[in-house]
mmCIF file of the N, C-alpha and C atoms, coordinates in Angstrom:
data_MODEL
# 
_entry.id   MODEL 
# 
loop_
_atom_site.group_PDB 
_atom_site.id 
_atom_site.type_symbol 
_atom_site.label_atom_id 
_atom_site.label_alt_id 
_atom_site.label_comp_id 
_atom_site.label_asym_id 
_atom_site.label_entity_id 
_atom_site.label_seq_id 
_atom_site.pdbx_PDB_ins_code 
_atom_site.Cartn_x 
_atom_site.Cartn_y 
_atom_site.Cartn_z 
_atom_site.occupancy 
_atom_site.B_iso_or_equiv 
_atom_site.pdbx_formal_charge 
_atom_site.auth_seq_id 
_atom_site.auth_comp_id 
_atom_site.auth_asym_id 
_atom_site.auth_atom_id 
_atom_site.pdbx_PDB_model_num 
ATOM 1   N N  . UNK A 1 1  ? -49.533 -12.579 -19.044 1.00 0.00 ? 1  UNK A N  1 
ATOM 2   C CA . UNK A 1 1  ? -48.437 -12.925 -18.161 1.00 0.00 ? 1  UNK A CA 1 
ATOM 3   C C  . UNK A 1 1  ? -47.474 -11.748 -17.987 1.00 0.00 ? 1  UNK A C  1 
ATOM 4   N N  . UNK A 1 2  ? -47.260 -10.998 -19.069 1.00 0.00 ? 2  UNK A N  1 
ATOM 5   C CA . UNK A 1 2  ? -46.342 -9.868  -19.001 1.00 0.00 ? 2  UNK A CA 1 
ATOM 6   C C  . UNK A 1 2  ? -46.883 -8.784  -18.073 1.00 0.00 ? 2  UNK A C  1 
ATOM 7   N N  . UNK A 1 3  ? -48.210 -8.569  -18.079 1.00 0.00 ? 3  UNK A N  1 
ATOM 8   C CA . UNK A 1 3  ? -48.813 -7.576  -17.184 1.00 0.00 ? 3  UNK A CA 1 
ATOM 9   C C  . UNK A 1 3  ? -48.604 -7.969  -15.729 1.00 0.00 ? 3  UNK A C  1 
ATOM 10  N N  . UNK A 1 4  ? -48.798 -9.246  -15.455 1.00 0.00 ? 4  UNK A N  1 
ATOM 11  C CA . UNK A 1 4  ? -48.615 -9.726  -14.086 1.00 0.00 ? 4  UNK A CA 1 
ATOM 12  C C  . UNK A 1 4  ? -47.158 -9.552  -13.646 1.00 0.00 ? 4  UNK A C  1 
ATOM 13  N N  . UNK A 1 5  ? -46.240 -9.887  -14.545 1.00 0.00 ? 5  UNK A N  1 
ATOM 14  C CA . UNK A 1 5  ? -44.830 -9.730  -14.227 1.00 0.00 ? 5  UNK A CA 1 
ATOM 15  C C  . UNK A 1 5  ? -44.482 -8.263  -13.992 1.00 0.00 ? 5  UNK A C  1 
ATOM 16  N N  . UNK A 1 6  ? -45.017 -7.368  -14.810 1.00 0.00 ? 6  UNK A N  1 
ATOM 17  C CA . UNK A 1 6  ? -44.775 -5.936  -14.621 1.00 0.00 ? 6  UNK A CA 1 
ATOM 18  C C  . UNK A 1 6  ? -45.341 -5.445  -13.294 1.00 0.00 ? 6  UNK A C  1 
ATOM 19  N N  . UNK A 1 7  ? -46.518 -5.941  -12.923 1.00 0.00 ? 7  UNK A N  1 
ATOM 20  C CA . UNK A 1 7  ? -47.109 -5.548  -11.637 1.00 0.00 ? 7  UNK A CA 1 
ATOM 21  C C  . UNK A 1 7  ? -46.238 -5.993  -10.468 1.00 0.00 ? 7  UNK A C  1 
ATOM 22  N N  . UNK A 1 8  ? -45.747 -7.232  -10.561 1.00 0.00 ? 8  UNK A N  1 
ATOM 23  C CA . UNK A 1 8  ? -44.901 -7.750  -9.486  1.00 0.00 ? 8  UNK A CA 1 
ATOM 24  C C  . UNK A 1 8  ? -43.606 -6.941  -9.395  1.00 0.00 ? 8  UNK A C  1 
ATOM 25  N N  . UNK A 1 9  ? -42.996 -6.638  -10.539 1.00 0.00 ? 9  UNK A N  1 
ATOM 26  C CA . UNK A 1 9  ? -41.757 -5.864  -10.549 1.00 0.00 ? 9  UNK A CA 1 
ATOM 27  C C  . UNK A 1 9  ? -42.006 -4.464  -10.012 1.00 0.00 ? 9  UNK A C  1 
ATOM 28  N N  . UNK A 1 10 ? -43.080 -3.828  -10.438 1.00 0.00 ? 10 UNK A N  1 
ATOM 29  C CA . UNK A 1 10 ? -43.403 -2.482  -9.952  1.00 0.00 ? 10 UNK A CA 1 
ATOM 30  C C  . UNK A 1 10 ? -43.683 -2.494  -8.453  1.00 0.00 ? 10 UNK A C  1 
ATOM 31  N N  . UNK A 1 11 ? -44.398 -3.512  -7.981  1.00 0.00 ? 11 UNK A N  1 
ATOM 32  C CA . UNK A 1 11 ? -44.684 -3.612  -6.552  1.00 0.00 ? 11 UNK A CA 1 
ATOM 33  C C  . UNK A 1 11 ? -43.384 -3.775  -5.767  1.00 0.00 ? 11 UNK A C  1 
ATOM 34  N N  . UNK A 1 12 ? -42.479 -4.643  -6.285  1.00 0.00 ? 12 UNK A N  1 
ATOM 35  C CA . UNK A 1 12 ? -41.198 -4.869  -5.609  1.00 0.00 ? 12 UNK A CA 1 
ATOM 36  C C  . UNK A 1 12 ? -40.366 -3.591  -5.588  1.00 0.00 ? 12 UNK A C  1 
ATOM 37  N N  . UNK A 1 13 ? -40.301 -2.883  -6.706  1.00 0.00 ? 13 UNK A N  1 
ATOM 38  C CA . UNK A 1 13 ? -39.527 -1.643  -6.758  1.00 0.00 ? 13 UNK A CA 1 
ATOM 39  C C  . UNK A 1 13 ? -40.123 -0.580  -5.841  1.00 0.00 ? 13 UNK A C  1 
ATOM 40  N N  . UNK A 1 14 ? -41.431 -0.495  -5.796  1.00 0.00 ? 14 UNK A N  1 
ATOM 41  C CA . UNK A 1 14 ? -42.080 0.457   -4.899  1.00 0.00 ? 14 UNK A CA 1 
ATOM 42  C C  . UNK A 1 14 ? -41.829 0.120   -3.446  1.00 0.00 ? 14 UNK A C  1 
ATOM 43  N N  . UNK A 1 15 ? -41.883 -1.169  -3.131  1.00 0.00 ? 15 UNK A N  1 
ATOM 44  C CA . UNK A 1 15 ? -41.637 -1.613  -1.765  1.00 0.00 ? 15 UNK A CA 1 
ATOM 45  C C  . UNK A 1 15 ? -40.197 -1.330  -1.359  1.00 0.00 ? 15 UNK A C  1 
ATOM 46  N N  . UNK A 1 16 ? -39.245 -1.575  -2.272  1.00 0.00 ? 16 UNK A N  1 
ATOM 47  C CA . UNK A 1 16 ? -37.836 -1.321  -1.969  1.00 0.00 ? 16 UNK A CA 1 
ATOM 48  C C  . UNK A 1 16 ? -37.592 0.170   -1.764  1.00 0.00 ? 16 UNK A C  1 
ATOM 49  N N  . UNK A 1 17 ? -38.238 1.002   -2.571  1.00 0.00 ? 17 UNK A N  1 
ATOM 50  C CA . UNK A 1 17 ? -38.093 2.449   -2.412  1.00 0.00 ? 17 UNK A CA 1 
ATOM 51  C C  . UNK A 1 17 ? -38.647 2.929   -1.083  1.00 0.00 ? 17 UNK A C  1 
ATOM 52  N N  . UNK A 1 18 ? -39.814 2.401   -0.712  1.00 0.00 ? 18 UNK A N  1 
ATOM 53  C CA . UNK A 1 18 ? -40.409 2.782   0.576   1.00 0.00 ? 18 UNK A CA 1 
ATOM 54  C C  . UNK A 1 18 ? -39.524 2.332   1.734   1.00 0.00 ? 18 UNK A C  1 
ATOM 55  N N  . UNK A 1 19 ? -38.951 1.145   1.608   1.00 0.00 ? 19 UNK A N  1 
ATOM 56  C CA . UNK A 1 19 ? -38.064 0.647   2.658   1.00 0.00 ? 19 UNK A CA 1 
ATOM 57  C C  . UNK A 1 19 ? -36.831 1.538   2.789   1.00 0.00 ? 19 UNK A C  1 
ATOM 58  N N  . UNK A 1 20 ? -36.280 1.972   1.659   1.00 0.00 ? 20 UNK A N  1 
ATOM 59  C CA . UNK A 1 20 ? -35.107 2.846   1.700   1.00 0.00 ? 20 UNK A CA 1 
ATOM 60  C C  . UNK A 1 20 ? -35.442 4.177   2.357   1.00 0.00 ? 20 UNK A C  1 
ATOM 61  N N  . UNK A 1 21 ? -36.599 4.734   2.029   1.00 0.00 ? 21 UNK A N  1 
ATOM 62  C CA . UNK A 1 21 ? -37.006 6.015   2.616   1.00 0.00 ? 21 UNK A CA 1 
ATOM 63  C C  . UNK A 1 21 ? -37.229 5.863   4.114   1.00 0.00 ? 21 UNK A C  1 
ATOM 64  N N  . UNK A 1 22 ? -37.879 4.784   4.512   1.00 0.00 ? 22 UNK A N  1 
ATOM 65  C CA . UNK A 1 22 ? -38.133 4.567   5.941   1.00 0.00 ? 22 UNK A CA 1 
ATOM 66  C C  . UNK A 1 22 ? -36.835 4.322   6.704   1.00 0.00 ? 22 UNK A C  1 
ATOM 67  N N  . UNK A 1 23 ? -35.921 3.573   6.100   1.00 0.00 ? 23 UNK A N  1 
ATOM 68  C CA . UNK A 1 23 ? -34.635 3.325   6.751   1.00 0.00 ? 23 UNK A CA 1 
ATOM 69  C C  . UNK A 1 23 ? -33.866 4.624   6.931   1.00 0.00 ? 23 UNK A C  1 
ATOM 70  N N  . UNK A 1 24 ? -33.877 5.464   5.900   1.00 0.00 ? 24 UNK A N  1 
ATOM 71  C CA . UNK A 1 24 ? -33.192 6.752   5.997   1.00 0.00 ? 24 UNK A CA 1 
ATOM 72  C C  . UNK A 1 24 ? -33.817 7.622   7.081   1.00 0.00 ? 24 UNK A C  1 
ATOM 73  N N  . UNK A 1 25 ? -35.139 7.603   7.177   1.00 0.00 ? 25 UNK A N  1 
ATOM 74  C CA . UNK A 1 25 ? -35.817 8.401   8.198   1.00 0.00 ? 25 UNK A CA 1 
ATOM 75  C C  . UNK A 1 25 ? -35.456 7.918   9.602   1.00 0.00 ? 25 UNK A C  1 
ATOM 76  N N  . UNK A 1 26 ? -35.388 6.611   9.782   1.00 0.00 ? 26 UNK A N  1 
ATOM 77  C CA . UNK A 1 26 ? -35.043 6.060   11.098  1.00 0.00 ? 26 UNK A CA 1 
ATOM 78  C C  . UNK A 1 26 ? -33.605 6.418   11.465  1.00 0.00 ? 26 UNK A C  1 
ATOM 79  N N  . UNK A 1 27 ? -32.694 6.315   10.500  1.00 0.00 ? 27 UNK A N  1 
ATOM 80  C CA . UNK A 1 27 ? -31.291 6.648   10.773  1.00 0.00 ? 27 UNK A CA 1 
ATOM 81  C C  . UNK A 1 27 ? -31.155 8.120   11.130  1.00 0.00 ? 27 UNK A C  1 
ATOM 82  N N  . UNK A 1 28 ? -31.839 8.984   10.394  1.00 0.00 ? 28 UNK A N  1 
ATOM 83  C CA . UNK A 1 28 ? -31.775 10.412  10.703  1.00 0.00 ? 28 UNK A CA 1 
ATOM 84  C C  . UNK A 1 28 ? -32.389 10.714  12.066  1.00 0.00 ? 28 UNK A C  1 
ATOM 85  N N  . UNK A 1 29 ? -33.458 10.019  12.405  1.00 0.00 ? 29 UNK A N  1 
ATOM 86  C CA . UNK A 1 29 ? -34.095 10.230  13.701  1.00 0.00 ? 29 UNK A CA 1 
ATOM 87  C C  . UNK A 1 29 ? -33.188 9.770   14.837  1.00 0.00 ? 29 UNK A C  1 
ATOM 88  N N  . UNK A 1 30 ? -32.436 8.693   14.612  1.00 0.00 ? 30 UNK A N  1 
ATOM 89  C CA . UNK A 1 30 ? -31.518 8.215   15.642  1.00 0.00 ? 30 UNK A CA 1 
ATOM 90  C C  . UNK A 1 30 ? -30.289 9.106   15.760  1.00 0.00 ? 30 UNK A C  1 
ATOM 91  N N  . UNK A 1 31 ? -29.863 9.714   14.658  1.00 0.00 ? 31 UNK A N  1 
ATOM 92  C CA . UNK A 1 31 ? -28.662 10.552  14.678  1.00 0.00 ? 31 UNK A CA 1 
ATOM 93  C C  . UNK A 1 31 ? -28.951 11.954  15.191  1.00 0.00 ? 31 UNK A C  1 
ATOM 94  N N  . UNK A 1 32 ? -30.187 12.384  15.156  1.00 0.00 ? 32 UNK A N  1 
ATOM 95  C CA . UNK A 1 32 ? -30.526 13.749  15.561  1.00 0.00 ? 32 UNK A CA 1 
ATOM 96  C C  . UNK A 1 32 ? -30.148 14.071  17.004  1.00 0.00 ? 32 UNK A C  1 
ATOM 97  N N  . UNK A 1 33 ? -30.367 13.189  17.977  1.00 0.00 ? 33 UNK A N  1 
ATOM 98  C CA . UNK A 1 33 ? -29.964 13.539  19.354  1.00 0.00 ? 33 UNK A CA 1 
ATOM 99  C C  . UNK A 1 33 ? -28.453 13.636  19.529  1.00 0.00 ? 33 UNK A C  1 
ATOM 100 N N  . UNK A 1 34 ? -27.680 13.089  18.595  1.00 0.00 ? 34 UNK A N  1 
ATOM 101 C CA . UNK A 1 34 ? -26.228 13.139  18.708  1.00 0.00 ? 34 UNK A CA 1 
ATOM 102 C C  . UNK A 1 34 ? -25.647 14.422  18.144  1.00 0.00 ? 34 UNK A C  1 
ATOM 103 N N  . UNK A 1 35 ? -26.501 15.367  17.738  1.00 0.00 ? 35 UNK A N  1 
ATOM 104 C CA . UNK A 1 35 ? -26.022 16.626  17.184  1.00 0.00 ? 35 UNK A CA 1 
ATOM 105 C C  . UNK A 1 35 ? -26.545 17.781  18.019  1.00 0.00 ? 35 UNK A C  1 
ATOM 106 N N  . UNK A 1 36 ? -25.702 18.808  18.152  1.00 0.00 ? 36 UNK A N  1 
ATOM 107 C CA . UNK A 1 36 ? -26.177 20.006  18.824  1.00 0.00 ? 36 UNK A CA 1 
ATOM 108 C C  . UNK A 1 36 ? -26.786 20.945  17.787  1.00 0.00 ? 36 UNK A C  1 
ATOM 109 N N  . UNK A 1 37 ? -27.117 22.150  18.163  1.00 0.00 ? 37 UNK A N  1 
ATOM 110 C CA . UNK A 1 37 ? -27.811 23.056  17.252  1.00 0.00 ? 37 UNK A CA 1 
ATOM 111 C C  . UNK A 1 37 ? -26.951 23.459  16.067  1.00 0.00 ? 37 UNK A C  1 
ATOM 112 N N  . UNK A 1 38 ? -25.648 23.479  16.225  1.00 0.00 ? 38 UNK A N  1 
ATOM 113 C CA . UNK A 1 38 ? -24.766 23.868  15.128  1.00 0.00 ? 38 UNK A CA 1 
ATOM 114 C C  . UNK A 1 38 ? -24.428 22.698  14.220  1.00 0.00 ? 38 UNK A C  1 
ATOM 115 N N  . UNK A 1 39 ? -24.861 21.496  14.556  1.00 0.00 ? 39 UNK A N  1 
ATOM 116 C CA . UNK A 1 39 ? -24.637 20.338  13.706  1.00 0.00 ? 39 UNK A CA 1 
ATOM 117 C C  . UNK A 1 39 ? -23.438 19.494  14.075  1.00 0.00 ? 39 UNK A C  1 
ATOM 118 N N  . UNK A 1 40 ? -22.696 19.863  15.112  1.00 0.00 ? 40 UNK A N  1 
ATOM 119 C CA . UNK A 1 40 ? -21.540 19.066  15.527  1.00 0.00 ? 40 UNK A CA 1 
ATOM 120 C C  . UNK A 1 40 ? -22.024 17.853  16.316  1.00 0.00 ? 40 UNK A C  1 
ATOM 121 N N  . UNK A 1 41 ? -21.435 16.715  16.059  1.00 0.00 ? 41 UNK A N  1 
ATOM 122 C CA . UNK A 1 41 ? -21.839 15.513  16.769  1.00 0.00 ? 41 UNK A CA 1 
ATOM 123 C C  . UNK A 1 41 ? -21.110 15.422  18.103  1.00 0.00 ? 41 UNK A C  1 
ATOM 124 N N  . UNK A 1 42 ? -21.619 14.577  18.962  1.00 0.00 ? 42 UNK A N  1 
ATOM 125 C CA . UNK A 1 42 ? -21.017 14.378  20.276  1.00 0.00 ? 42 UNK A CA 1 
ATOM 126 C C  . UNK A 1 42 ? -19.606 13.811  20.127  1.00 0.00 ? 42 UNK A C  1 
ATOM 127 N N  . UNK A 1 43 ? -19.403 12.961  19.124  1.00 0.00 ? 43 UNK A N  1 
ATOM 128 C CA . UNK A 1 43 ? -18.081 12.371  18.905  1.00 0.00 ? 43 UNK A CA 1 
ATOM 129 C C  . UNK A 1 43 ? -17.066 13.457  18.568  1.00 0.00 ? 43 UNK A C  1 
ATOM 130 N N  . UNK A 1 44 ? -17.446 14.417  17.728  1.00 0.00 ? 44 UNK A N  1 
ATOM 131 C CA . UNK A 1 44 ? -16.536 15.514  17.397  1.00 0.00 ? 44 UNK A CA 1 
ATOM 132 C C  . UNK A 1 44 ? -16.220 16.353  18.625  1.00 0.00 ? 44 UNK A C  1 
ATOM 133 N N  . UNK A 1 45 ? -17.248 16.664  19.412  1.00 0.00 ? 45 UNK A N  1 
ATOM 134 C CA . UNK A 1 45 ? -17.057 17.486  20.611  1.00 0.00 ? 45 UNK A CA 1 
ATOM 135 C C  . UNK A 1 45 ? -16.140 16.773  21.599  1.00 0.00 ? 45 UNK A C  1 
ATOM 136 N N  . UNK A 1 46 ? -16.377 15.472  21.823  1.00 0.00 ? 46 UNK A N  1 
ATOM 137 C CA . UNK A 1 46 ? -15.531 14.719  22.749  1.00 0.00 ? 46 UNK A CA 1 
ATOM 138 C C  . UNK A 1 46 ? -14.109 14.579  22.218  1.00 0.00 ? 46 UNK A C  1 
ATOM 139 N N  . UNK A 1 47 ? -13.965 14.455  20.909  1.00 0.00 ? 47 UNK A N  1 
ATOM 140 C CA . UNK A 1 47 ? -12.629 14.366  20.320  1.00 0.00 ? 47 UNK A CA 1 
ATOM 141 C C  . UNK A 1 47 ? -11.830 15.632  20.540  1.00 0.00 ? 47 UNK A C  1 
ATOM 142 N N  . UNK A 1 48 ? -12.455 16.776  20.283  1.00 0.00 ? 48 UNK A N  1 
ATOM 143 C CA . UNK A 1 48 ? -11.756 18.045  20.506  1.00 0.00 ? 48 UNK A CA 1 
ATOM 144 C C  . UNK A 1 48 ? -11.471 18.263  21.992  1.00 0.00 ? 48 UNK A C  1 
ATOM 145 N N  . UNK A 1 49 ? -12.379 17.843  22.855  1.00 0.00 ? 49 UNK A N  1 
ATOM 146 C CA . UNK A 1 49 ? -12.137 17.970  24.295  1.00 0.00 ? 49 UNK A CA 1 
ATOM 147 C C  . UNK A 1 49 ? -10.962 17.092  24.718  1.00 0.00 ? 49 UNK A C  1 
ATOM 148 N N  . UNK A 1 50 ? -10.870 15.890  24.161  1.00 0.00 ? 50 UNK A N  1 
ATOM 149 C CA . UNK A 1 50 ? -9.754  15.000  24.482  1.00 0.00 ? 50 UNK A CA 1 
ATOM 150 C C  . UNK A 1 50 ? -8.426  15.584  24.010  1.00 0.00 ? 50 UNK A C  1 
ATOM 151 N N  . UNK A 1 51 ? -8.416  16.181  22.828  1.00 0.00 ? 51 UNK A N  1 
ATOM 152 C CA . UNK A 1 51 ? -7.193  16.824  22.333  1.00 0.00 ? 51 UNK A CA 1 
ATOM 153 C C  . UNK A 1 51 ? -6.794  17.990  23.236  1.00 0.00 ? 51 UNK A C  1 
ATOM 154 N N  . UNK A 1 52 ? -7.778  18.775  23.693  1.00 0.00 ? 52 UNK A N  1 
ATOM 155 C CA . UNK A 1 52 ? -7.484  19.906  24.576  1.00 0.00 ? 52 UNK A CA 1 
ATOM 156 C C  . UNK A 1 52 ? -6.918  19.421  25.909  1.00 0.00 ? 52 UNK A C  1 
ATOM 157 N N  . UNK A 1 53 ? -7.494  18.374  26.472  1.00 0.00 ? 53 UNK A N  1 
ATOM 158 C CA . UNK A 1 53 ? -6.997  17.832  27.742  1.00 0.00 ? 53 UNK A CA 1 
ATOM 159 C C  . UNK A 1 53 ? -5.585  17.285  27.567  1.00 0.00 ? 53 UNK A C  1 
ATOM 160 N N  . UNK A 1 54 ? -5.339  16.607  26.461  1.00 0.00 ? 54 UNK A N  1 
ATOM 161 C CA . UNK A 1 54 ? -4.000  16.085  26.203  1.00 0.00 ? 54 UNK A CA 1 
ATOM 162 C C  . UNK A 1 54 ? -2.975  17.210  26.093  1.00 0.00 ? 54 UNK A C  1 
ATOM 163 N N  . UNK A 1 55 ? -3.344  18.284  25.424  1.00 0.00 ? 55 UNK A N  1 
ATOM 164 C CA . UNK A 1 55 ? -2.433  19.429  25.301  1.00 0.00 ? 55 UNK A CA 1 
ATOM 165 C C  . UNK A 1 55 ? -2.156  20.044  26.667  1.00 0.00 ? 55 UNK A C  1 
ATOM 166 N N  . UNK A 1 56 ? -3.177  20.169  27.501  1.00 0.00 ? 56 UNK A N  1 
ATOM 167 C CA . UNK A 1 56 ? -2.999  20.733  28.843  1.00 0.00 ? 56 UNK A CA 1 
ATOM 168 C C  . UNK A 1 56 ? -2.078  19.849  29.679  1.00 0.00 ? 56 UNK A C  1 
ATOM 169 N N  . UNK A 1 57 ? -2.256  18.527  29.601  1.00 0.00 ? 57 UNK A N  1 
ATOM 170 C CA . UNK A 1 57 ? -1.415  17.608  30.371  1.00 0.00 ? 57 UNK A CA 1 
ATOM 171 C C  . UNK A 1 57 ? 0.034   17.676  29.899  1.00 0.00 ? 57 UNK A C  1 
ATOM 172 N N  . UNK A 1 58 ? 0.248   17.770  28.585  1.00 0.00 ? 58 UNK A N  1 
ATOM 173 C CA . UNK A 1 58 ? 1.619   17.854  28.069  1.00 0.00 ? 58 UNK A CA 1 
ATOM 174 C C  . UNK A 1 58 ? 2.290   19.143  28.532  1.00 0.00 ? 58 UNK A C  1 
ATOM 175 N N  . UNK A 1 59 ? 1.591   20.253  28.439  1.00 0.00 ? 59 UNK A N  1 
ATOM 176 C CA . UNK A 1 59 ? 2.168   21.532  28.877  1.00 0.00 ? 59 UNK A CA 1 
ATOM 177 C C  . UNK A 1 59 ? 2.437   21.503  30.372  1.00 0.00 ? 59 UNK A C  1 
ATOM 178 N N  . UNK A 1 60 ? 1.505   20.982  31.145  1.00 0.00 ? 60 UNK A N  1 
ATOM 179 C CA . UNK A 1 60 ? 1.679   20.903  32.600  1.00 0.00 ? 60 UNK A CA 1 
ATOM 180 C C  . UNK A 1 60 ? 2.857   19.996  32.950  1.00 0.00 ? 60 UNK A C  1 
ATOM 181 N N  . UNK A 1 61 ? 2.985   18.876  32.232  1.00 0.00 ? 61 UNK A N  1 
ATOM 182 C CA . UNK A 1 61 ? 4.101   17.964  32.480  1.00 0.00 ? 61 UNK A CA 1 
ATOM 183 C C  . UNK A 1 61 ? 5.439   18.585  32.145  1.00 0.00 ? 61 UNK A C  1 
ATOM 184 N N  . UNK A 1 62 ? 5.476   19.386  31.088  1.00 0.00 ? 62 UNK A N  1 
ATOM 185 C CA . UNK A 1 62 ? 6.728   20.062  30.743  1.00 0.00 ? 62 UNK A CA 1 
ATOM 186 C C  . UNK A 1 62 ? 7.076   21.139  31.759  1.00 0.00 ? 62 UNK A C  1 
ATOM 187 N N  . UNK A 1 63 ? 6.064   21.856  32.245  1.00 0.00 ? 63 UNK A N  1 
ATOM 188 C CA . UNK A 1 63 ? 6.316   22.915  33.230  1.00 0.00 ? 63 UNK A CA 1 
ATOM 189 C C  . UNK A 1 63 ? 6.778   22.310  34.557  1.00 0.00 ? 63 UNK A C  1 
ATOM 190 N N  . UNK A 1 64 ? 6.112   21.278  35.021  1.00 0.00 ? 64 UNK A N  1 
ATOM 191 C CA . UNK A 1 64 ? 6.460   20.665  36.306  1.00 0.00 ? 64 UNK A CA 1 
ATOM 192 C C  . UNK A 1 64 ? 7.718   19.801  36.219  1.00 0.00 ? 64 UNK A C  1 
ATOM 193 N N  . UNK A 1 65 ? 8.070   19.347  35.034  1.00 0.00 ? 65 UNK A N  1 
ATOM 194 C CA . UNK A 1 65 ? 9.291   18.578  34.869  1.00 0.00 ? 65 UNK A CA 1 
ATOM 195 C C  . UNK A 1 65 ? 9.138   17.078  34.948  1.00 0.00 ? 65 UNK A C  1 
ATOM 196 N N  . UNK A 1 66 ? 7.952   16.557  35.152  1.00 0.00 ? 66 UNK A N  1 
ATOM 197 C CA . UNK A 1 66 ? 7.805   15.117  35.267  1.00 0.00 ? 66 UNK A CA 1 
ATOM 198 C C  . UNK A 1 66 ? 7.664   14.432  33.911  1.00 0.00 ? 66 UNK A C  1 
ATOM 199 N N  . UNK A 1 67 ? 7.312   15.168  32.875  1.00 0.00 ? 67 UNK A N  1 
ATOM 200 C CA . UNK A 1 67 ? 7.127   14.542  31.565  1.00 0.00 ? 67 UNK A CA 1 
ATOM 201 C C  . UNK A 1 67 ? 8.444   14.046  30.955  1.00 0.00 ? 67 UNK A C  1 
ATOM 202 N N  . UNK A 1 68 ? 9.537   14.820  31.000  1.00 0.00 ? 68 UNK A N  1 
ATOM 203 C CA . UNK A 1 68 ? 10.793  14.284  30.441  1.00 0.00 ? 68 UNK A CA 1 
ATOM 204 C C  . UNK A 1 68 ? 11.302  13.046  31.176  1.00 0.00 ? 68 UNK A C  1 
ATOM 205 N N  . UNK A 1 69 ? 11.191  13.038  32.507  1.00 0.00 ? 69 UNK A N  1 
ATOM 206 C CA . UNK A 1 69 ? 11.649  11.851  33.245  1.00 0.00 ? 69 UNK A CA 1 
ATOM 207 C C  . UNK A 1 69 ? 10.748  10.654  32.955  1.00 0.00 ? 69 UNK A C  1 
ATOM 208 N N  . UNK A 1 70 ? 9.468   10.899  32.807  1.00 0.00 ? 70 UNK A N  1 
ATOM 209 C CA . UNK A 1 70 ? 8.529   9.828   32.460  1.00 0.00 ? 70 UNK A CA 1 
ATOM 210 C C  . UNK A 1 70 ? 8.873   9.264   31.083  1.00 0.00 ? 70 UNK A C  1 
ATOM 211 N N  . UNK A 1 71 ? 9.169   10.139  30.139  1.00 0.00 ? 71 UNK A N  1 
ATOM 212 C CA . UNK A 1 71 ? 9.519   9.711   28.783  1.00 0.00 ? 71 UNK A CA 1 
ATOM 213 C C  . UNK A 1 71 ? 10.831  8.914   28.789  1.00 0.00 ? 71 UNK A C  1 
ATOM 214 N N  . UNK A 1 72 ? 11.789  9.360   29.601  1.00 0.00 ? 72 UNK A N  1 
ATOM 215 C CA . UNK A 1 72 ? 13.065  8.643   29.676  1.00 0.00 ? 72 UNK A CA 1 
ATOM 216 C C  . UNK A 1 72 ? 12.889  7.262   30.297  1.00 0.00 ? 72 UNK A C  1 
ATOM 217 N N  . UNK A 1 73 ? 12.004  7.153   31.273  1.00 0.00 ? 73 UNK A N  1 
ATOM 218 C CA . UNK A 1 73 ? 11.782  5.838   31.880  1.00 0.00 ? 73 UNK A CA 1 
ATOM 219 C C  . UNK A 1 73 ? 11.118  4.884   30.886  1.00 0.00 ? 73 UNK A C  1 
ATOM 220 N N  . UNK A 1 74 ? 10.223  5.406   30.061  1.00 0.00 ? 74 UNK A N  1 
ATOM 221 C CA . UNK A 1 74 ? 9.576   4.557   29.055  1.00 0.00 ? 74 UNK A CA 1 
ATOM 222 C C  . UNK A 1 74 ? 10.594  4.116   28.005  1.00 0.00 ? 74 UNK A C  1 
ATOM 223 N N  . UNK A 1 75 ? 11.360  5.061   27.483  1.00 0.00 ? 75 UNK A N  1 
ATOM 224 C CA . UNK A 1 75 ? 12.332  4.704   26.444  1.00 0.00 ? 75 UNK A CA 1 
ATOM 225 C C  . UNK A 1 75 ? 13.451  3.842   27.007  1.00 0.00 ? 75 UNK A C  1 
ATOM 226 N N  . UNK A 1 76 ? 13.803  4.028   28.276  1.00 0.00 ? 76 UNK A N  1 
ATOM 227 C CA . UNK A 1 76 ? 14.811  3.171   28.898  1.00 0.00 ? 76 UNK A CA 1 
ATOM 228 C C  . UNK A 1 76 ? 14.331  1.737   29.006  1.00 0.00 ? 76 UNK A C  1 
ATOM 229 N N  . UNK A 1 77 ? 13.077  1.545   29.354  1.00 0.00 ? 77 UNK A N  1 
ATOM 230 C CA . UNK A 1 77 ? 12.519  0.193   29.428  1.00 0.00 ? 77 UNK A CA 1 
ATOM 231 C C  . UNK A 1 77 ? 12.450  -0.443  28.046  1.00 0.00 ? 77 UNK A C  1 
ATOM 232 N N  . UNK A 1 78 ? 12.141  0.361   27.042  1.00 0.00 ? 78 UNK A N  1 
ATOM 233 C CA . UNK A 1 78 ? 12.108  -0.174  25.682  1.00 0.00 ? 78 UNK A CA 1 
ATOM 234 C C  . UNK A 1 78 ? 13.508  -0.571  25.216  1.00 0.00 ? 78 UNK A C  1 
ATOM 235 N N  . UNK A 1 79 ? 14.518  0.203   25.621  1.00 0.00 ? 79 UNK A N  1 
ATOM 236 C CA . UNK A 1 79 ? 15.895  -0.154  25.261  1.00 0.00 ? 79 UNK A CA 1 
ATOM 237 C C  . UNK A 1 79 ? 16.321  -1.449  25.940  1.00 0.00 ? 79 UNK A C  1 
ATOM 238 N N  . UNK A 1 80 ? 15.853  -1.676  27.153  1.00 0.00 ? 80 UNK A N  1 
ATOM 239 C CA . UNK A 1 80 ? 16.206  -2.900  27.874  1.00 0.00 ? 80 UNK A CA 1 
ATOM 240 C C  . UNK A 1 80 ? 15.550  -4.130  27.256  1.00 0.00 ? 80 UNK A C  1 
ATOM 241 N N  . UNK A 1 81 ? 14.435  -3.941  26.562  1.00 0.00 ? 81 UNK A N  1 
ATOM 242 C CA . UNK A 1 81 ? 13.759  -5.075  25.941  1.00 0.00 ? 81 UNK A CA 1 
ATOM 243 C C  . UNK A 1 81 ? 14.518  -5.602  24.730  1.00 0.00 ? 81 UNK A C  1 
ATOM 244 N N  . UNK A 1 82 ? 15.260  -4.739  24.076  1.00 0.00 ? 82 UNK A N  1 
ATOM 245 C CA . UNK A 1 82 ? 15.953  -5.183  22.850  1.00 0.00 ? 82 UNK A CA 1 
ATOM 246 C C  . UNK A 1 82 ? 17.321  -5.769  23.129  1.00 0.00 ? 82 UNK A C  1 
# 
């Protein structure tokens, strides 16, 4: 009986190990298209692009003068709510 139990336990452990390896391989295969050659993911690239666009809009708004008036209109509306 002990031999049978050991076989079942070994089979289960082997099966769980194979499942873990296969799951890891599938996850890596799915993540590979989301990386460029240097290893940066699309999410990182889009995040940095969004930060750059935000910085450009803030600088442009300060130069053109519409950002301070926009900010005052927002804070004025918030003051009216209280």
